[in-house]
Structures are given as structure tokens and as C-alpha cells.
C-alpha positions as CSV (number, residue, x, y, z in Angstrom):
1,M,-0.9,-22.9,24.2
2,E,-0.1,-20.0,22.1
3,S,-0.7,-16.4,23.1
4,T,-3.0,-14.2,21.2
5,P,-1.1,-12.0,18.9
6,S,-0.5,-8.4,20.1
7,I,-0.9,-6.9,16.5
8,E,-4.4,-6.3,15.0
9,L,-4.6,-5.1,11.3
10,Y,-7.8,-3.7,10.0
11,G,-7.9,-3.4,6.3
12,T,-9.4,-4.7,3.0
13,G,-7.8,-5.8,-0.4
14,S,-6.0,-2.8,-1.5
15,P,-2.3,-2.0,-2.0
16,N,-2.0,0.1,1.0
17,V,-3.1,-2.8,3.1
18,H,-0.9,-5.1,1.2
19,K,2.2,-3.2,2.3
20,I,1.6,-3.9,5.8
21,T,0.9,-7.7,5.4
22,L,4.1,-7.7,3.4
23,A,6.0,-6.2,6.4
24,L,4.2,-8.4,8.9
25,E,5.1,-11.6,6.8
26,E,8.6,-10.4,6.2
27,M,9.3,-9.7,9.9
28,N,7.6,-12.7,11.2
29,I,5.2,-10.9,13.3
30,P,1.9,-12.8,14.2
31,F,-1.1,-10.7,13.8
32,I,-4.9,-10.7,13.7
33,F,-6.6,-9.5,10.4
34,H,-10.0,-7.6,10.8
35,K,-11.6,-7.1,7.4
36,V,-13.3,-3.7,7.1
37,N,-16.0,-3.4,4.6
38,I,-15.7,0.1,3.0
39,R,-18.6,-0.6,0.6
40,A,-20.8,-0.5,3.4
41,G,-19.3,2.2,5.3
42,E,-17.7,0.4,8.3
43,Q,-14.8,2.9,8.2
44,Y,-17.1,5.6,9.3
45,T,-18.3,3.9,12.4
46,E,-17.3,5.4,15.7
47,T,-15.5,2.2,16.7
48,F,-13.3,2.5,13.7
49,K,-12.6,6.2,13.9
50,K,-11.2,5.6,17.5
51,L,-8.5,3.7,15.5
52,N,-8.2,6.1,12.8
53,P,-10.0,9.4,13.0
54,N,-9.4,9.7,9.2
55,S,-11.6,6.8,8.4
56,K,-8.9,5.2,6.0
57,L,-7.2,1.9,5.6
58,P,-5.0,0.5,6.8
59,A,-5.1,0.9,10.7
60,L,-3.0,-1.2,13.0
61,V,-3.2,-1.6,16.9
62,D,-0.2,-2.9,18.8
63,H,-1.5,-4.0,22.2
64,S,1.9,-4.6,23.6
65,V,2.5,-0.9,23.4
66,G,-1.3,0.2,23.6
67,V,-0.9,2.5,20.4
68,S,-3.1,2.7,17.3
69,I,-1.1,3.6,14.1
70,F,-2.7,4.9,10.7
71,E,-1.2,5.9,7.4
72,S,0.5,3.0,5.8
73,G,3.9,4.8,5.6
74,N,3.7,5.5,9.2
75,I,2.8,1.8,10.1
76,L,5.8,0.5,8.0
77,Q,8.1,3.0,9.8
78,Y,6.7,1.8,13.3
79,L,6.9,-1.9,12.3
80,A,10.5,-1.7,11.1
81,T,11.7,0.5,14.1
82,R,10.0,-1.8,16.7
83,Y,10.5,-5.1,15.1
84,G,12.8,-5.0,12.2
85,N,16.2,-4.8,14.1
86,G,17.5,-2.2,11.5
87,K,17.4,-4.7,8.7
88,Y,14.3,-2.9,6.9
89,L,15.0,0.7,8.0
90,P,18.5,1.7,9.2
91,N,18.7,3.2,12.6
92,Q,18.5,7.1,12.4
93,N,20.9,7.3,15.5
94,T,23.7,5.1,13.8
95,D,22.9,5.4,10.0
96,L,21.1,8.6,9.4
97,K,22.0,8.9,5.8
98,G,20.7,5.3,5.1
99,H,17.5,5.9,7.2
100,T,16.8,9.1,5.2
101,E,17.2,7.5,1.8
102,V,14.8,4.8,2.6
103,M,12.3,7.2,4.0
104,N,12.7,9.5,1.0
105,W,11.1,6.7,-1.1
106,V,8.6,5.8,1.4
107,F,7.3,9.3,1.4
108,W,7.6,9.4,-2.6
109,Q,5.1,6.6,-2.9
110,M,2.7,8.0,-0.2
111,A,2.8,11.4,-1.8
112,G,3.1,10.5,-5.4
113,L,2.7,7.0,-6.8
114,G,-0.1,5.7,-4.6
115,P,-2.5,9.0,-4.8
116,N,-1.8,9.7,-8.6
117,F,-2.1,6.0,-9.7
118,G,-5.3,5.7,-7.4
119,Q,-6.8,8.9,-9.0
120,F,-6.1,7.7,-12.7
121,Y,-7.7,4.2,-11.8
122,H,-10.8,6.0,-10.4
123,F,-11.5,8.3,-13.2
124,S,-10.7,5.8,-15.7
125,H,-12.7,2.8,-14.1
126,Y,-15.1,4.3,-11.4
127,A,-16.2,7.6,-12.5
128,G,-19.9,7.4,-13.9
129,E,-18.9,10.1,-16.5
130,K,-15.5,9.9,-18.3
131,H,-13.5,13.1,-17.7
132,E,-10.7,13.0,-20.3
133,Y,-8.9,15.9,-18.7
134,A,-8.8,14.2,-15.3
135,I,-7.8,10.7,-16.9
136,Q,-5.1,12.2,-18.9
137,R,-3.8,14.5,-16.1
138,F,-3.4,11.5,-13.6
139,L,-2.0,9.2,-16.4
140,N,0.6,11.8,-17.3
141,E,1.7,12.2,-13.6
142,T,1.5,8.3,-13.1
143,T,3.9,7.9,-16.1
144,R,6.4,10.5,-14.9
145,L,6.6,8.9,-11.6
146,F,7.1,5.4,-13.2
147,L,10.0,7.0,-15.1
148,V,11.4,8.3,-11.8
149,L,11.3,4.7,-10.6
150,E,12.7,3.3,-13.7
151,K,15.8,5.6,-13.5
152,Q,16.2,4.7,-9.8
153,L,16.2,1.0,-10.6
154,A,18.6,1.2,-13.4
155,S,21.5,1.1,-10.8
156,N,19.7,-0.5,-7.9
157,K,18.5,-4.1,-7.2
158,F,15.9,-2.8,-4.9
159,V,14.7,0.8,-4.5
160,V,17.5,1.6,-2.1
161,G,20.7,-0.4,-3.1
162,D,20.8,-4.1,-2.7
163,T,18.6,-4.4,0.3
164,Y,14.9,-5.2,0.6
165,T,13.5,-2.4,2.9
166,I,10.2,-0.8,3.8
167,A,10.7,1.3,0.8
168,D,10.1,-1.8,-1.4
169,M,7.2,-3.0,0.8
170,A,5.6,0.7,0.1
171,I,6.3,0.7,-3.7
172,Y,5.8,-2.8,-4.8
173,P,2.1,-3.2,-4.1
174,W,1.6,-0.3,-6.4
175,A,4.3,-0.8,-9.0
176,K,3.2,-4.2,-9.8
177,Y,-0.2,-2.8,-11.1
178,I,1.7,-1.0,-13.9
179,K,0.5,-3.9,-16.0
180,L,-3.0,-2.5,-15.8
181,I,-1.9,0.6,-17.8
182,P,-1.5,-0.6,-21.5
183,E,0.3,2.8,-22.2
184,L,3.1,1.8,-19.9
185,K,4.7,-0.9,-21.8
186,H,7.7,-3.3,-20.8
187,E,9.9,-1.9,-23.7
188,E,9.8,1.5,-21.9
189,F,10.1,0.4,-18.3
190,P,12.3,-2.7,-18.4
191,N,13.7,-1.9,-15.0
192,V,10.2,-1.6,-13.3
193,Y,9.2,-4.8,-14.8
194,S,12.1,-6.8,-13.8
195,Y,12.2,-5.4,-10.3
196,I,8.4,-6.6,-9.9
197,D,9.6,-10.0,-10.9
198,R,12.5,-9.8,-8.5
199,V,10.6,-8.7,-5.4
200,R,8.0,-11.4,-6.3
201,Q,10.7,-14.0,-5.7
202,I,11.2,-13.1,-2.1
203,P,9.4,-15.9,-0.2
204,S,7.4,-13.6,2.1
205,V,6.2,-11.6,-0.8
206,D,5.3,-14.6,-2.7
207,K,3.3,-16.0,0.3
208,V,1.3,-12.7,0.6
209,I,0.7,-12.2,-3.0
210,S,-0.2,-16.0,-3.7
211,A,-2.8,-15.6,-0.9
212,V,-4.1,-12.4,-2.5
213,E,-4.4,-14.0,-5.8
214,E,-6.2,-17.2,-4.6
215,D,-8.5,-15.0,-2.6
216,Q,-9.5,-13.0,-5.8
217,K,-9.8,-16.3,-7.7
218,Q,-12.1,-17.6,-5.0
219,N,-14.1,-14.4,-4.6
220,P,-13.7,-12.4,-7.8
221,P,-14.1,-8.7,-7.1
222,K,-17.3,-7.3,-8.5
223,P,-17.9,-3.5,-9.5
224,P,-19.3,-1.6,-6.7
225,T,-22.9,-0.6,-7.0
226,E,-24.0,3.0,-7.0
227,E,-24.9,2.8,-3.4
228,E,-21.5,1.4,-2.4
229,K,-19.8,3.9,-4.5
230,K,-21.4,6.6,-2.3
231,W,-19.6,5.0,0.8
232,M,-16.4,4.5,-1.1
233,F,-16.3,8.0,-2.7
234,N,-18.7,10.5,-1.6
235,V,-18.9,10.8,2.1
236,D,-18.2,14.6,2.7
237,G,-17.2,14.3,6.4
238,R,-20.3,16.5,7.6
239,S,-21.9,13.4,8.5
240,T,-21.4,9.5,8.4
241,K,-24.2,9.2,5.9
242,A,-23.5,8.3,2.3
């Protein structure tokens, strides 16, 4: 009789959640997945806020330690430290330089590529009114960040050298959506496009992304209604009402 996995992951179909499923699959960590309906405001329930007081996804619980972890970069660092045996994040006590180089790029994604790409997509696809200043501002910054990544990949198989690390798990789920931005063409970003194809060939990555693609095929995402947008974008924190 199989024991119940000690890991529970709370999320939805977003790049930040895919980071964690990539890590769990690559590290062969059994887990239970709980889908949180952000369009219905489930992230603002008192039950969920006990896991993540910031009401964002993903959140992870490791019952073997009795700890709840939030912020995707922090979850990646935790999983690599506890379960990765130094393979996906060098031990800072024995390889501080390698550890720091990986974390440089995890934080680069957390502070730069994810937020700016997300804001660009929000203003270009979700905003009721098109604000050209906002669209162009976030497109410019997203472009600049992809150029930073393009340069880094010119001399590296993966983001940090020749080894697949949590830096790649953080960056790949966002980088692969470069294809959604017509302005960012293959000709200008050949290293990024090659990197996306190379990472997809990793068996654990292909398994996760294939499952995501199949789910999207079976359940095509629908544009959010105005009521759903209130839960997704317009809760100001003073109450849990949209």
C-alpha cells in the first residue's frame, strides 16, 4: 500500500505554478495537486491564506517538515535544498559561487521577466481599455530582459552553464511564451528559441508540458468574465470582496 505523499501543491495553470511541477517531476517527488479557482476568489479564503497570507499561487505544504512555503522562487530553492541533493542548486556551504550564480537568475526571473511579461500581457489582453503607454512600457522592458537572456545563452547550454538547474525551472515556463509576442522574432533571439526547444527535450519537462497542452486541448481556456476579472485583478486587500 502506497503512503500518501507529504507534498501538497496548490495552484492553477500559470507559468509560476508550472515552475514547481517541473521541479517536482524532475526530482521525482510525489505530490498531491489542489487546483485553486482564482476566478472565483478561492485564493482569498481564510483557509488558503493560512498557507499563503499573500493570496497568490503557487503555495506548497511539506507535511514531512510541517511547513508552508510561498513565492515560486522560494519553493524552488526549498525543493532543491531538501530533495535535490545538490544537483539543481549547488550547496552554498561547499560551492557558494555556484549556488549564488543559480540564485542570481532565479531572482532575475522573479523580479524581472515574470512581472514585466505578466504586466505586458495584462495590458495588451485583459485590460478593458487599451493603454498604449503601459503596453509599450512593459513590452520594452520585456524585450530588454529577453535580450539579457539571449546574451547569457550565447555561451551557455542552460542558463547557468551546462547543467539544468532551478534557474531553468524558473525561467523556461515564462521564456517559452516569447512566441506570443510577434515583435520578438526568432531572428533576433535565436539563442532563446533554441534554448526553449532544448529544455523541452528533457524528459521531465516534456512530460509536464505535454500534460499541460493536453489539458488545454481538452479544456480550452476561456476569456474571464467581468465578474471573474474582479477576483483576478481588482481586490484591493481591504476586504475579500471583489
